[in-house]
N, C-alpha and C positions, 0 to 999 in steps of 0.2 A: 101267563106263565108264573109259577111260584118260584121265588128265589130262595135258595138256602143261605141263611146268614149265620155265621159263627160269631157269637157275642162273648167277650172276655172282660171280666171284672178283676179288680185288684185283690179281692179277698173272697173266700167262699161265702161269707155271710152277706156281702153286697150282691153277689150273683144271685143268691136265693131271694133276697129282698126285691131286687129289680124284676126277677122272673115272676115272682108272685104278683107284683103290681101290674105288669104288662099282660100276664095271662089271666088275671082276675082270680087267681088261685087254682086254675085248671091245668097246671103244668104237669108233665110227666117227668119222672126222675130215673136216671140210669147211672151206672158207675163209670168212671173214667179209669185211666191207668193209675192215677193217684187216689188213694183211699180218702183223702181229705177234700178233693175237688170234684164234686159230682157234676153231672151234666143235666140241665133242665131243658125240656123241649115243649114247644107250644107254637100255635099259629098266631100271626100278627100282621097287620097291614101298616106299611110305612109309606106315607105320602101317596096312597092309592095303590101301592105295589104289594100284592100278597107275598108274605114271607113265611118260611118255615124256620123258626128260631131255635138254634142250639145255644144254650147259655152255660158257660163254664167260667172258671176263674184261675188265677195264679195266686201265689202267696208272696206279694212284694216283688222284688227284683228276681228275674229268671236267670240272669247272667251275673258272673263275677269278673271283675277286671283283675288280672294277676300277671306277674312276670312269667316269662318263658321258664321252662322247667329248670334250666341250669342256673338260674338266678334266685331260685326260691329258698335254698338253704342259706342260712345266715353266713356261713363260712365259704360260700361259693364264689364270692367276688368282693371287690372293694365297694363299700357302700356308695362311694361317689359314682360308680358305674350305673347305679340304679336310676340316674337322671336321664340316661339314654338307652338303657336296656330295653329290649323288645317286650311289649306287653300284648296281651290278647284277652278278648272277652269270650267266655265260654260258659256253658251250662254246667254247674257242679253236679256231682253224682246224685245228691239228694233231690235234685230237680229234674232228673232225667225222665221220670214217669210223667211229669207235667209236659215236658217237651214232646213226648210220644203222643200224648192226648191231643195237643194242639196240632201236630202234624197230621194225625189221622183224621181229625175233624175237618181240618182245612182242605184236605183233598176232595171232600164231598161238597164243599161250599163255594159260592160265588162271591159273597160279601164277607168282610171282616169288620165287625163293629166293636170299637174299643171303648170300654166303660171304666177306664182307669181314673184315679183321682185327678182332679183338674188343677194340677200345679206342675212345676218343672219336673219334679221327680216322677210324677205319674206319666208325664209325656215320654220320659226316657224309658220307663217300663213298657209303655205302649209300643215303642219302636223295637224293643226286645221281642215282644210278641209278634210284631210284623215280620222281623227277620226270621223267626222260627217258622211261622206259618208260610211265608213265601218260599222257604226252602223246599216245601213239598207241593206248593201251588203258587207259582209266580204270577198267575193271572188274577189273583184276588183283587177285588175292588175295596179299598181301605176307607173306612169312615170313622169318625170320632163323635162320641156322645158326650156332651158337656152338661154337668148337673152339679148342684151344691147341697142337695138334701134328698134323703130317701123317702120322699113323699110323692103321692100320685101326680100332683101338678107338675113338679120338676121333672119326674121321670118321663111322663108322656110328652112333655115339651121337648126334652132332650132328644128322644128318639124320632120325633117328627121334624126336627131341625138339625139333622146331622151335618157335621163339618168335616174338614180334613185335619189330620194331626199336624202339629207344628214342629218341623225338624229343628228349628233354632232352639227351642226349649230343650230338646233332647241333646243337642250339641253342647249346650251350656253345662248340663249335668255330666256329660262325657268328659268335658274339660276339667270340671271340678274333681271328678273321680280320679282321673289320671294324675292331676297335680297333687291331690291328697295322698295317693298311693306312693308316688315317688318321694315326696318330701317326708311323709310319715315313716316310710320304711328306711330311708337313708339315715335320718336322725335317730330313729329308734335303735337300729342296729349299731350305729356309732356310739350312742350313749351306753347301751347295754354291754356291748363287747368291751368298751373301754373301762367301765366302772363296775359292772355287775359282780365280778369276782375280786375286786380290789378293796372293797370296804365291807364292813360288818353292818348289815341292815337288819335291825331287830325285828322288822315286820315281815321278812322273807319267810315263806312257809316251807316246812319240810326240807330245809337245806337246798331248795331249788333256787336257781338263778332268778333274781328279780328282773322283770322286764321293765326297763325304764323307757316307757313309750313317749313319743312325741307326735302330736297332731297339730296341723296348721290352725285349727280352731281351739283345740284343747289347751295348747300352751298359752295363747293370749288370754284365755279365760283364767288360767292359773295366774297369769301376770296381774290381772285385776285384784285377785285375792291377796297376792304377795305385796303388791304396791300399797294397798290399804293397810296391811299389817305393818309395813315399814313406816307408813305415816304415823301410825299409833306409837310404834317404838321410838320414833324420832321426836315425838311431841315433848316439849318442855313446859310443864305447868307454870302458869304465871298468875299472880294475884291481881285482882282488880277490885274497884269499889264503885258502887252505884247508890243513888238516893232514891228511896221509895216513898211515895206519898199515898195515903189512903184517907178517904172521906166517907163517913156513914151518916145517913139521915133517915127519917121515917120512910122515905121513898125508895131506899135501897142503898147499896154500897157502890163505890167507885174507886177503882185502883188506878192511880195515875203513874205513868211511866216517864222517867226523866228523858228529855230529848237528847241529852249528851250520851245516853246509853250507859257507858262504863268508862271509868278513868283508871289508868295503870299507875298514876302518880298519887301515892297516898296523901302526901302533904297537900297537894292541890285539891283533892277530894275533900279533905278535912276542912280546908279554908272555905270552900264553897258551901259545904254543909253548915258550918257555923254561921255563915251569912244568912242562910235560910232559917236557921233556928232563931237568930236574933230578930228577924223580920218575917215571921211565919204566916202573915196574912196572905191568903191566896185570892187572886182576882181573876174572874172568868172573863177572858177577852175575845173568845170566839166559840160559837156553837154552830155546828152544821148537822143537818139531818137530810137523808135522802133514801129513796127506795133502792134496795139492792136485790140482785138475783143470784141464785146458785144454779148453774146450768146442769142438766143431766149429763151422765158420762157419754163418751163417744161409743158407737157400736163396738161390740166386743170382738177383737181378733184373737188369734191363738196366743200371741205373745202376752197380750194384756190379760187373757184368761189365766195364764200361768202366774203372772205377777200378782193378780188379785187373789187367786186361790192361796198363794203363799202368804200374802199379807193378812187376809181375813181368817184363814183356816190353819195356817202354818203347814200347809200341804206341800210336799215336794213337787217340783216341776215334772219329774218323771211320773209320779203318781197321778198328777192332774191330767197328763196326756193320756195315760192308760184309761182313766175314767171317761175322758172326753171321747176316746175312740169307742168305748163300750156303748156310750150313749148315742153316738153317731150310728153305729151298726144297728142299734135297736130302733133307729128312726126318730129319736127324741130331739136331737140337735143337728145342725148342719155344719159341723166342723170336722171334715174328714181328715184322719191322720193314719199313720202306718203302723203304730204299735198294736199288737194283738195278744198280749199276755192275758192269761186267765186271772180271775179274781175269786177271793173267798166268797162263800155263799152269803155271809153276814156283812160283806163289805158295803159301806154306806155310799151308794152312787147318788144319792139325791142332793147331798151338799153342793156338788158341782152343778148338777142339773138346776138346783134352786138358784145358784149364782147366775147361770146363763139365762134362766127364765126371768128372774127379777131384773137383770141387767137389760134384757130386751124390753121389758115393760117400762123401765126407767127411761130408755132411749126415746120411747114414743110418748112420754108424759111431759107435762109442762114444768118449767123451772120452778124451784122453790123461791118464794118472795118474802122479803123481810124489810124492816125499816131500821136503818143504822144511824146512830147518833155519835158524834165525836165532840168532846169539849176540851178546850185548851185553857190552862191557867198559868198565872205568873206568880212566882214566889221569889222575892228579892232578885228579880231579873232572870231567874232560871225558869225555863218553860217545861211544863208537864202536860201529858195528854191522857185522856181516858176515852174508851169506846164501848158502845153497847149495841146490841142487836135484838130486835123483837121480830120474831117470825110471824108473818101474817098469813101465809099459805104454804104448807109443806109440799104439796103437789107430788113430784117424783119421789121425794123422801118418804112418802107414805108406803111405797112398795120396795124402795131400795134401802133396806134396813142396815146395810153395811156402812153407810155414810151418815154423818150427822152434821149439823150446822149450829154454830154457837148461838145460844138463846139467852145470853146474859143481858140484863138491862142495867142502866145507870139512872140515878136521879135526874129530874129535869133541872137543867141549868139555864140561866139567862145571862146574856152579856152584861158585864158590870157587877154581877153578883160577887160578894166577898164572903169568905168563910175561913175558919181556922181548921187546918187538917186534923183529922182524928189521930193520925200517926205520921211521923216524919222521921225516917231512919236512914242511917248510913250503913249499908250492908257490904260485906266483903264476899267475893267469890273467887273461884279459881278456874282458869280455862281448862277445858276438857278436850281430849283427843276425839277425832271422829270415831264412830262406832265401827265394829267389824261389819263387813258387807253382809246384808241379808240376802236370801235367795232372790227376792224381788229386786233388790238393788243390783245384784249381779246380772239378772236378766235385762234390766234396763240398760246397763253399760254395754252388754253384748249387742243389744238391739241398736243402740246409738252408733256403735262402731261397726256394725255390719258383720259381726262374728256369728257365723252359723245362720240357720234359717229358723222360722218359727217351729218347724218340725224336728229340728236337730239340736236346739239349744239345751234342752233337758238332758240329752244324751251326752253332750260335752261336759255338763256339770257332773253327771253321774260318774264319768270316767275319772274326774279328779279324785273322787272318793274311792273308786275301785282301785286306782293306781297308787293309793296312799300318798297323794300329793297334797291333799287338803282334808280337813274334817269339818263336820257341821254339828253345831250344838242344838239343844232343844228349842232355842229361839230362832232356828234356821239361819244362824250366822256362821260364816266360814272363816277358818283360820288355816294357814298353810302348815303342813308338816315340815320337819327338818329337811326331808328329801325334796319336797316342792320348793322350799326356800333356797336350798343349795343349788338346784338346777337353774332357777331364775338368776341367782347371784352369779353363777358361772358364766352364763351368756351376757349378763350385764358387764362383767369384768372384761369380756372379750371386746366390748364396744358395740356389739350388735344388739339391737332392741328386738330380738326375735320373740320376746315375751310381751312386746307391745302390740296393740291391735292394728298398727298401720299397714303392715304388709298384707295381712289377711283381708282387711277392709278394701284394700286396693284390688285384691284378687276377686272379691265379691262384686266389686263394681265392674270388673272385666267380665264376670259371668253374666251380669245384667246386660252388658253391652252385646254379648253373644246372643242372648235372648232377644234383644231388640234389633239384631242384625247390623249393628254399627261396627262390630269386630267379628272376625272369624275365629273359629275354634283353634285353627293352626296358629294364628297370631298370638292368641292368649297363652297357649301352651308354650310357644317359643320364648316369649318375654318373661313369663312367670318362672319357668324352669331355669332359664339362664340366670335370672337374678338369684333364685334360691340356691342354685348350685354354687354360685360365687360365695354366698353366705356359708354354705356347708364346707367348702374347701378352706375358707378362712377359719371357721370354727375348728376344723380338723387340725389345722396348723397350730392352733392355740390350745390344743387339748390339755396341756399341763395346767391351764387355768381352771379346768374342770376339777382336776385333782386338788388344786389349792382351795377351791370352794368346798369340795366334799370333806376335806380334812378339817374344816372348821366345825363340822357337825358329826362326823362318823370316824370310828377307828379303822385303821388300815388292816387288811389281812396280811398274811406273811408272803403273799404272792407279789413279786416285784412287777413294776410296769415293764411289759415286754413289747418289743417292736412287732410281735405277732398279734397284738391285741387290736390293732387298727390296720385295715387293709391298705394296699398300695395299688399301683396301676396293673391291670390284668395283662399277662403275657400270653398264657395258654391255659388249657385245662390240664389238671394234674394227671399224668399218665400212670402214677403209682397207685393212687386211691380212687381215681375217677369220680370223686365226690365234690371236689372244690377246684378253684382256680389257682394257678401259680401266679404270684404277683411280684412286681419289682419293689424292693424295700431298701431303705438306707438305715443302717444300724446306728446307734448312738456314737460308735467309734468312727463313723464316717465311711465304713465299708459297705459295699453293695452286694446284694444277693437276690436271687429269684426263689421264693419259697412258697410252699403250699399253705393256703388259708386254713386248712384243716389241722394245722399244728396245734397241740403236740401229738394228735392221733396219727398224723402223717408227717414224716420228717424229710420228705423229698425236698431237695434244695440244690440250686446251682450257685456256686460262689463265684463272684466276678473278680476281675483282676484288682490287685491292691492299688495300682496306679490310676484307678478310675477317679475322676474329679466330679463328673456329673453324669446322670443317666436318666432317660425318660423314655416311656413306651411310645412309639410312633403309631400312625394309622396304617402303616404298610404291613401286609401279611406275607410271610415267607412262602414262596411258591414251590419250595423243595421239602419243607419239613411238615410233619403231622404226627399223629392224626389230629384233625381239627385245626382251627386257626392258630398259628403261632405268630404273634406280633413281633416285628423287628424293633430293636432298641437303639436309640440314639446315644452313643457313648462319647464322652469327652475325657481325654486322658491328661494326666499331668505331664507336661512336656519333658521335664528332666528325668522322668522315671520310666520311660520307654525308649527302646532303641531308636536312633534317628531315622531309620527307614520306614517307621510306622507313623502314619498321620495321627495327629492328636484328636481328630474328630472322625468317627466311624459309625455307620449304621449297620448293625450286625444282628445275628440271630443266635439264640441259645438252644436251638433245636438240634444242633449237632452238625450243621452244614458249614459253619463259619470257620474257615481255616485261620484267619487272622486272629479271631477271638481265642481259638485254641492255643495259638502260639503265645499270645500275650498272657494267658493264664499260666502257661508253663514258665514264661520268662519272669513275670512279675509276682507270681504267687497269688493267693486269694485270702480273703478275710474269713477263713474257715473258723467255726467255733471249736473250742477245745472240748473233746468228749472224754469223760473219765475212762482211763485205761488205754488211751491212744496217745500217740505222739502229738504235741501241740502243732496245730496247723495241718495235721495229717488227714482229717476227715473232709472229703470233698463232697459228700452227699451223692445221692443217686444220679442226678443229672450230670454232675461233673464226671462221674464214673462212666456214664454213657458217652459223653463227649470225648473222653480220653480213654478209649477202649483198648488201645494198644498196651502191651505189657511194658513194664518198666524198662526192659532192655531195648524196646523199640521206640521209646518216646523221643520226641524232638528236642529242641533246645530247652534246657532247664531254665529256671526262673532267675530273674534279676534281683539282687538284694537292695536294701535301702540306699546304699551308696555304691552304685555299680562300677564305677571307674576309679581305680587306684591311681596315685601319682606315679608315673613311670618315667625313667630316663631313657629306656630303650623300647620304643613302640614295636608291637608285633604287627607285621603286614600280612594280608591275606593273599590269595591267588591273584586278585585284581589290584594288588598294590594299594589297598585301603588300610588305614589304621584300624585295628580290631578293638572291640570293647571287651573289657574284663568283667565277666559276669559270675554269679554264684548259683549253683544248681539247687533246685528245690525238689527234684524227683526223689522218690522213696529210697532208691539204692545209692544215690549220689549226693544226698542233701549236704550242703556245706562246701562241696568241692568247687573250685573256681576254674573257669575256662575262658578261652578267647573265641569270639565269633565275629564274622564280617557283618557290617551294617547293611550290605546290599542284599536284596531279596533273592537275586539270581546267583548268589555265591554260596557254595556249600562248605566253605572253610570252617574247620572246627579244631580246637587245640586245647587239651587239658593243661592246666598249670600244676606241676608236681614238685613238691619240695623234699622228696625222699633223698637221703644222702647218697645213695648209689648212683644218682643221676648227676652228681657234681662234676664228673670228669668227662663231660660231653665235649666233642670237637667243636671248633668254631662254627662249623656248618650246621650244628644242631643245638647250639646253645643260645639262650636269650637271657638278658639280665633285667631284673626288675627291682626297683627301689620301693620298699614299703613305706607306709605313712610315718613310720618311726625312723626312716632313713636307713634301715638295714637292707642288705642286698641278699637275694636268694637266687640260686641257679635252678632253672626249670627245664624239664625235658622238652625238647622240640620234637614233635611226633610227625613231622613231614620233612621231606627232602627239599632243600632250597639252594639256589645258586644265584649269585649276583652278576651284574654285567662286567665286573672286574675279574671274573673267574675265581674270586675268593668267596667261598660259601658264607652266606649270612652277613656280608659286609656291605654297608651302604657307602655312598660317596662321602658322607661325613665321617665315616669310620665307625658308626654305631652298628651293632649287630642286629640283624633282623631275619625273619623268615621270608625268603623271596620266592617268586614264581619260578618253577623249574623249566628249563628249556630243553631238557633231555627227554628221552622216550618215556621216562618214568614220571613225567610232569603230573603233579597232583596226587601222586601215590602216597600212602602212609608208610613210615619206616619205624623200625625199632630204635631204641636209644643208641644202639650200636651202629645205626646207619643202614641196616638191612631192609630192603624194600619188602613190604607185605601186601597182601591182597587188599584191594579197595573195599572189599566186602567182608573183611575179617577183623578180629581184634588187633589193634595196633600194639598191644603190650606183649601178647604171646603168639599172635598170628593165627589163632584158632578161628575157623570160619563159622563155628557153631554159636558164637556169641559176640557181643560188642564189648568194648573196653570197660564200659560202666558196670558190666556184670562179670568182669574177669576175676577169677579167684586169686590171681597173682597181683591184683591192682594195688594192694597195700603192702606188698612184700618188697624187700630191698633187693 
């Protein structure tokens, strides 16, 4: 029975090359859903099993890892939320034709043979193909072909020795992708939103906001460049002196080096030199000679290929990888990579091919052989040495023209031989700083620290140039730009070495552990993201240090630092714009608010009570408010600034259901911004308006002022015989008026304090006395009817006047200043039932 097998390669060119090899050139071609990924068909026998082979391809990764829709906009959430925001892998729109091709072909097949590149990245792509194909045919038998070169021997061996794909390799890549996405997005948004509009960056194009990207590999790579630059800047030149000796004879020249090397003490160097000049006779006291070998280079891997191409040809790592990929797809070399950019027709591919070929030939050649001689001489007690080398067999150097071996010879010396040097000089030199990093140096440091992989190092280097973090000169040496240096300096000032390679190297070791099966993907994600979130939150709390560093290099714009520039904890989705989250913020003046991240385009805000000391978003979701999740907030209030009946700690909701929060907003006021053309403190924003939807005439207890209780000689008692608090109203129609209210939640006692002259002749039953902070007395109207246990209205046992609880049928009723009882549901000033006293037209009349 013939088995239908779907074969999938990583690139169209590889699919075509493998199909040509397996079919002997007799394949048939048809179109797939994607115009770039054709399908090749032919018959083939695998381990005695006749197969009908359909061979197609993908173009790198089929899927992208991304945040859920609500987290994709930069203003949609606090960047810190990206460490736990939901992510998903999905097929992007431009890859949907490929997805349809794979699903359609998989339905008709029994086997799926994966011909992806044989590295961790290729294994991850393989599992993306498996996921898509199994969505249409879950019964597929999955096989993996492993090969290293597009040559007949490798391809036939791979298909006749199929294995199973390795899920651990795929898990390692999944972990790296998720870590890189979360860290990169959080820090990039943080940096860009904080700094992008605050400084004048001369290299920003077309007045567009510059993206200040952060990558877990990109930033340590920048750190190498900046650190070397700082070493150069910190270098202090220092003079030194050395003695050089040279001897010339008919047999050749010998340059002797001083054993002391160099001295930094001029006087000491002069004294020694004068000793040698006074007794210049040199005596040979040791001569050694032995055969020496120069070994061929190690086999060429991708990292070494990039380094050597940069060193020998001054070719960028990116360019080298592109050429290597082209050569691989053409079947000339066995270094599979993922870059597939096109090249100009006159582009010189053979320099890289020559390097690979000569390197291979050198690896299988014999070492170069030479005979080395070293002579030691003594002049006035000072030791000098000279060395020479005579090459007797070049061997691998014959083909590997990129390297040389010293071929200098020295005269024949014998022990005991004496001579007068041809020259003996005291020379001065100056210490030099280390050079800027070359591309080969940078790749070496990245490789040693485990920054990136052989397939991604060149991309990290290119991003430094694209992001204007570094520049590269004609000698392929890197210097940081002001922007790159400022960013590294900012994190260095914070105390975090995020620009150092240690964190990333540790993550790369974790990826290797996942590949080896010694750690799970979940373990690595949890530990890495927890550590980096702590770093992020600390960096966010020290954001002013980023401004300090940037100010050393760039001019500020006119835009001030706003609390809106960096997100806070997410409370809910904004119901006004539906484009961003509402987040909890603390303003520089200490006031709290819940505002939209889409500010200034959306000004939706909920201003929280002035008495708030601390606030943080909890994990609890309100089961009454919506739409969407509304997270409850943990409040901690200042004890002396809220009425005693309210607890200082409260977990509440800003969605509109929290009665306690509404009352405290009315009592304590809010930290509302001043808006031009409105009364200070008068703008509560959309959410406050929703929470306080009643009209001003129906509003509950007005707000508490900064010093809510005045010093009183005569306390006002409520219905329940409790001393009332003197508060100040903040509602629109009564702002500034003072009133008395009971501290108990179940008592509805309410009394305005009025200082109008017409209320000065109240009876004892309706009069209270208050001493102000200046010691003056005012008479205030008592707007309820009270009676004491002595039968004397308003008189306590101590003789002080107060409002008492009525024991008559009119208990708790409101009265006019003249003592007339009025309806409990009417204005206590005029008795009208159509309004309350705070809206009474006669309120301010005498």
